[in-house]
C-alpha positions in Angstrom: -58.7 -28.8 -10.6 -58.7 -26.7 -7.4 -56.2 -29.1 -5.9 -53.9 -28.6 -8.9 -54.2 -24.8 -8.5 -53.3 -25.0 -4.8 -50.3 -27.2 -5.6 -49.1 -24.7 -8.2 -49.5 -21.8 -5.8 -47.5 -23.8 -3.2 -44.8 -24.6 -5.7 -44.5 -20.9 -6.6 -44.3 -19.9 -3.0 -41.5 -22.5 -2.4 -39.6 -21.2 -5.4 -40.0 -17.6 -4.1 -38.8 -18.6 -0.7 -35.8 -20.4 -2.2 -35.1 -17.4 -4.4 -35.3 -15.0 -1.4 -32.9 -17.3 0.6 -30.4 -17.1 -2.3 -30.7 -13.3 -2.5 -30.3 -13.0 1.2 -27.2 -15.3 1.1 -25.7 -13.3 -1.8 -26.2 -10.0 0.2 -24.4 -11.5 3.2 -21.5 -12.7 1.1 -21.3 -9.4 -0.8 -21.3 -7.4 2.4 -18.6 -9.7 3.9 -16.4 -9.5 0.8 -16.7 -5.8 0.0 -17.9 -4.3 3.2 -16.1 -5.8 6.2 -13.0 -6.9 4.4 -11.5 -3.5 3.8 -8.2 -2.0 4.8 -6.8 1.5 5.1 -3.3 2.4 3.9 -1.7 5.8 4.2 0.7 7.9 2.1 2.8 10.5 3.7 5.3 13.1 2.6 8.1 14.3 4.8 10.7 16.6 3.2 11.9 14.6 0.1 10.6 11.3 1.5 7.3 9.8 0.3 6.2 6.5 1.8 3.4 4.0 2.5 2.2 3.6 6.1 0.8 0.2 7.1 -0.8 -0.3 10.5 -2.1 -3.9 10.0 0.8 -5.8 11.5 -0.1 -9.4 10.6 -0.7 -8.9 6.9 2.4 -6.9 6.1 4.6 -9.3 8.0 3.1 -12.3 6.1 3.7 -10.7 2.6 6.9 -8.8 3.5 8.7 -11.1 5.8 11.6 -8.6 6.2 9.4 -6.4 8.5 9.8 -9.1 11.2 13.3 -7.7 11.6 11.8 -4.9 13.7 10.1 -6.9 16.4 7.3 -5.0 18.2 5.8 -1.9 16.5 2.5 -0.1 15.9 3.0 0.7 12.2 5.7 0.9 9.5 6.7 3.6 7.0 8.0 2.1 3.7 9.6 4.0 0.9 12.0 3.5 -2.0 14.7 5.6 -3.5 18.2 6.1 -4.8 20.7 4.1 -2.8 23.3 6.9 -2.0 21.0 9.9 -1.8 18.4 8.1 0.4 21.0 7.0 2.9 23.0 10.2 3.0 22.3 12.3 6.2 20.8 15.6 5.0 20.4 17.0 1.5 23.2 16.6 -1.0 22.9 18.4 -4.3 25.4 16.3 -6.1 23.8 13.0 -5.1 20.3 14.4 -6.0 21.5 15.4 -9.4 23.2 12.0 -9.9 20.1 10.2 -8.8 17.9 12.0 -11.3 20.0 12.0 -14.4 21.9 8.7 -14.1 20.0 5.4 -13.6 21.3 4.3 -10.2 20.9 1.4 -7.7 18.2 1.7 -5.1 17.0 0.7 -1.7 13.8 0.2 0.2 13.6 2.2 3.4 11.6 0.7 6.3 11.0 2.6 9.6 9.1 1.1 12.5 7.1 3.2 15.0 5.6 2.4 18.4 3.8 5.7 18.9 0.4 7.0 17.8 -0.2 6.9 14.1 -2.6 9.8 14.3 0.1 12.0 15.7 2.6 10.8 13.0 0.2 11.6 10.2 -0.5 15.1 11.6 3.2 15.8 11.9 3.8 14.9 8.3 4.0 17.5 5.6 1.1 15.8 3.8 -0.9 12.7 4.3 -3.6 10.7 2.5 -5.8 7.8 3.5 -6.7 5.2 0.9 -9.6 2.7 1.5 -9.2 -0.5 -0.4 -10.2 -4.2 -0.3 -8.1 -6.9 1.4 -7.3 -8.3 -2.1 -6.0 -4.9 -3.2 -4.0 -4.5 0.0 -2.3 -7.9 -0.6 -1.4 -7.0 -4.2 0.2 -3.7 -3.1 2.3 -5.5 -0.4 3.3 -8.1 -3.0 4.5 -5.4 -5.4 6.7 -3.9 -2.6 8.0 -7.4 -1.7 9.0 -7.9 -5.3 11.2 -4.8 -5.2 13.8 -6.4 -2.9 17.0 -7.9 -4.1 17.6 -11.1 -2.2 20.7 -13.2 -1.2 19.9 -16.8 -0.2 16.2 -15.7 0.0 17.1 -13.0 2.5 16.9 -9.3 2.2 20.3 -7.5 2.0 20.6 -4.7 4.7 22.8 -1.9 3.3 22.6 0.3 6.4 20.5 0.9 9.5 19.9 3.4 12.3 19.0 1.5 15.4 18.1 4.6 17.4 15.5 5.6 14.8 14.6 2.0 13.9 15.4 2.5 10.2 16.7 -0.2 7.9 17.7 0.3 4.3 17.3 -2.9 2.2 18.8 -3.5 -1.3 16.4 -3.2 -4.2 16.7 -4.7 -7.6 15.1 -1.7 -9.3 16.8 1.3 -10.9 16.1 4.9 -9.9 16.1 7.8 -12.4 14.2 10.9 -13.4 11.3 9.0 -14.9 11.1 6.3 -12.2 11.2 8.1 -8.8 9.9 7.1 -5.4 6.5 8.6 -6.4 6.4 6.6 -9.6 7.2 3.5 -7.6 4.3 4.2 -5.2 2.0 4.8 -8.2 2.9 1.5 -9.8 2.3 -0.3 -6.5 -1.1 1.3 -6.2 -2.0 0.4 -9.8 -0.9 -3.2 -9.1 -3.5 -3.1 -6.3 -6.2 -1.9 -8.6 -6.2 1.8 -7.6 -7.2 4.0 -10.5 -4.0 5.8 -11.2 -1.7 6.1 -14.3 1.9 5.9 -13.1 3.5 7.0 -16.4 4.3 10.7 -16.0 4.1 10.8 -12.2 7.5 12.1 -11.1 6.8 14.5 -8.2 4.8 14.0 -5.0 2.5 16.8 -6.0 1.5 14.9 -9.1 1.0 11.7 -7.1 -1.1 13.4 -4.4 -3.1 15.5 -6.9 -4.0 12.4 -9.0 -5.0 10.4 -5.9 -7.0 13.3 -4.4 -9.5 13.0 -7.2 -10.6 9.4 -6.2 -13.6 8.8 -4.0 -11.8 6.2 -1.9 -9.0 8.7 -1.0 -9.2 11.1 2.0 -6.8 13.9 2.5 -5.7 14.0 6.1 -3.3 16.9 5.8 
């Protein structure tokens, strides 16, 4: 009888050890998936431009191959807007009115930088940092990549400024009052699982105010 009791105790001990090993393994995998595999993306506002800023070079290039057009860089600023207004030097009231009240063709704007991202963010009119998982990061990049209009599987460059390392690439989306650059960013974030409702977001103030309420968002400026 004593032998049976000792065997039972031993079996319980083995089961507890096995259970503890499984718990320990789960904690390691949980920390690896949700702790270490995290990314930061940034949103900036400069004048009438609102854009994403990505500093992880490998992942953006893998999911948005058109970024490879820039060669070496430290980070990229990606935005979207009306084709004519966005590419026009300076502010044009007629083009702004046209972009808002007539559904128009659009472009994705990509600018590459080789300087310090900290300085760039501080020199912006406003900037946010959003902490997300790698899976969310990929979904946001995929949404951006789906915005391009392609010809023979290649992006269509509508114009570029080599001195400022800016390229405008044709987009298949339409720009209008209820789908602005800020709406586009909101939809990209929602696609990535960020808690935001894109419908009704038209201005950058609405975008930043909504995001500013989230725990994973930090206002830099």
